[in-house]
C-alpha positions in Angstrom: -22.1 7.8 11.9 -21.1 6.5 8.5 -22.1 10.7 7.1 -19.7 12.1 9.9 -17.2 9.1 8.6 -17.4 10.6 5.1 -17.6 14.5 5.9 -14.4 14.2 7.7 -12.8 12.5 4.8 -13.4 14.9 2.7 -12.5 17.7 4.8 -9.2 16.1 5.5 -8.9 15.7 1.5 -9.8 19.2 1.3 -7.1 20.8 3.8 -4.7 18.6 2.5 -5.3 20.2 -0.9 -5.5 23.9 0.5 -2.6 23.9 2.6 0.1 20.9 1.7 -0.1 20.8 -2.0 2.6 23.2 -3.6 4.2 23.3 -7.1 7.7 21.7 -5.7 5.9 18.9 -4.1 2.9 18.3 -6.6 5.4 16.3 -9.0 7.2 14.9 -6.1 4.2 13.1 -5.1 3.0 11.9 -8.5 6.3 10.2 -8.9 5.9 8.5 -5.6 2.3 7.9 -6.2 3.5 5.9 -9.5 6.1 3.3 -7.6 2.6 2.3 -6.5 1.0 1.4 -9.4 0.1 -2.0 -9.6 2.8 -2.7 -7.3 5.5 -2.1 -9.6 8.5 -1.2 -6.9 7.6 -3.5 -4.9 7.6 -6.5 -7.2 10.5 -5.3 -8.7 12.5 -4.8 -5.5 11.2 -8.5 -4.0 12.1 -10.7 -7.6 15.7 -8.3 -7.1 16.4 -10.3 -3.5 15.2 -13.5 -4.8 18.0 -13.3 -7.2 20.5 -13.8 -3.8 21.0 -16.3 -1.6 21.1 -13.9 1.1 18.0 -12.1 0.7 15.7 -15.2 -1.4 14.0 -15.6 2.2 12.6 -11.6 2.1 11.8 -11.2 -1.7 9.8 -14.5 -1.0 8.1 -12.9 1.4 7.5 -9.5 0.1 5.8 -11.1 -3.3 3.7 -13.4 -1.1 2.9 -10.3 0.6 1.7 -7.7 -2.5 0.0 -11.6 -3.7 -2.3 -11.4 -0.5 -2.9 -8.0 -0.2 -4.0 -8.0 -4.2 -6.4 -10.5 -3.4 -7.8 -9.4 -0.2 -7.9 -5.5 -1.4 -8.2 -5.6 -5.0 -10.3 -8.6 -5.4 -12.4 -8.9 -2.6 -12.6 -6.1 -0.6 -13.3 -3.2 -3.3 -16.0 -5.0 -5.0 -18.1 -5.7 -1.8 -17.9 -2.2 -1.1 -17.9 -0.3 -3.9 -16.9 2.7 -3.2 -17.0 5.8 -5.0 -13.7 7.9 -5.5 -13.8 11.0 -3.8 -12.9 13.4 -6.2 -16.2 12.0 -8.0 -18.3 12.7 -4.4 -16.1 15.8 -2.7 -17.3 19.1 -3.7 -14.1 21.0 -4.6 -11.6 18.7 -4.5 -9.2 18.6 -7.9 -7.7 15.1 -8.8 -3.8 15.5 -9.9 -4.1 12.3 -11.8 -6.4 10.5 -14.4 -9.8 9.0 -12.8 -9.4 5.4 -11.5 -11.2 2.5 -13.0 -12.0 0.6 -10.0 -13.6 1.4 -6.7 -11.7 3.5 -4.0 -12.1 0.9 -0.7 -9.7 0.4 0.5 -6.5 1.5 -1.0 -4.9 -1.0 -3.0 -1.5 1.3 -3.3 -1.7 1.3 0.5 -2.6 -2.0 0.8 0.5 -3.6 -1.0 2.9 -1.2 0.0 2.5 -2.0 3.6 2.0 -5.8 2.8 5.6 -5.8 1.2 7.2 -3.2 3.5 5.8 -5.2 6.5 6.9 -8.5 4.9 10.4 -7.2 4.2 10.6 -5.8 7.3 9.5 -8.5 9.8 12.3 -10.6 8.0 15.0 -7.9 7.9 14.6 -5.7 10.9 17.0 -3.6 9.4 17.2 -0.4 7.8 16.2 -1.8 4.6 12.9 -2.5 6.6 12.5 1.1 8.0 13.6 2.5 4.7 10.8 0.1 3.0 7.9 1.0 5.6 8.9 5.2 5.2 8.2 4.3 0.9 5.1 2.7 1.6 4.0 5.2 4.0 4.8 8.2 1.6 3.4 5.8 -1.2 0.0 6.0 1.2 0.2 9.7 1.7 0.0 10.8 -1.7 -3.1 8.9 -2.3 -4.6 11.5 -0.3 -2.4 13.9 -1.4 -3.7 13.8 -5.1 -6.7 13.4 -4.6 -7.9 9.3 -5.5 -8.4 8.1 -2.2 -10.2 9.0 1.3 -8.6 8.9 4.7 -10.2 5.7 5.7 -9.5 4.1 2.4 -5.7 4.3 2.7 -6.0 3.0 7.0 -8.0 0.1 5.5 -5.2 -0.2 3.1 -2.1 0.1 5.8 -3.9 -2.1 7.8 -5.3 -5.1 5.6 -1.4 -4.6 4.4 0.6 -5.1 7.8 -1.9 -8.0 8.1 -0.8 -9.7 4.7 3.2 -8.7 5.3 2.7 -10.1 8.7 1.1 -13.3 7.6 3.8 -14.1 4.7 6.4 -13.4 6.8 4.9 -16.1 9.1 4.6 -18.6 6.3 8.2 -17.6 4.6 9.1 -18.7 8.0 7.3 -22.2 8.6 8.4 -23.1 5.2 12.2 -22.4 6.3 11.3 -24.1 9.2 10.2 -27.3 7.4 13.1 -27.1 5.3 15.6 -27.2 7.7 13.9 -30.1 9.7 13.7 -32.1 6.4 17.2 -31.3 5.8 18.5 -32.6 9.0 
């Protein structure tokens, strides 16, 4: 079963390399993937939202979600699974960026992106939240495009990130409810 998954994962990456990589799309995907480095775009957006009273709750949820994802994905799951990166294993796969220094499973980029985007969407339910989810999906796909993650790494990151985002949004709402009760 596991060997079948690894084989399918590798074949999907090779298919993406063969049929989706293009000279014009590669710089775009490299830029998009860099937006997810260290959760930079999500931390920056959340910090900006913290500066304005109207979006303060959204910014807090985004930061909390990114923190949850960092702890779960990068500090716990990556070390628990210790999965080798696909460019080390899949014959013929060409990595489009420098080699990573950590393990592959789950994708930290996909995790942090979907954590923050889910929190933002849950707290706003508007076009901005939808845009955040679209950016998260692009960052997650970019990890496959550049060859640094298996599809199952990205799927796991999307799932854990979504759970982290839901948890963060729930916690911020609960905190806000408590604050309203105290103020009354």
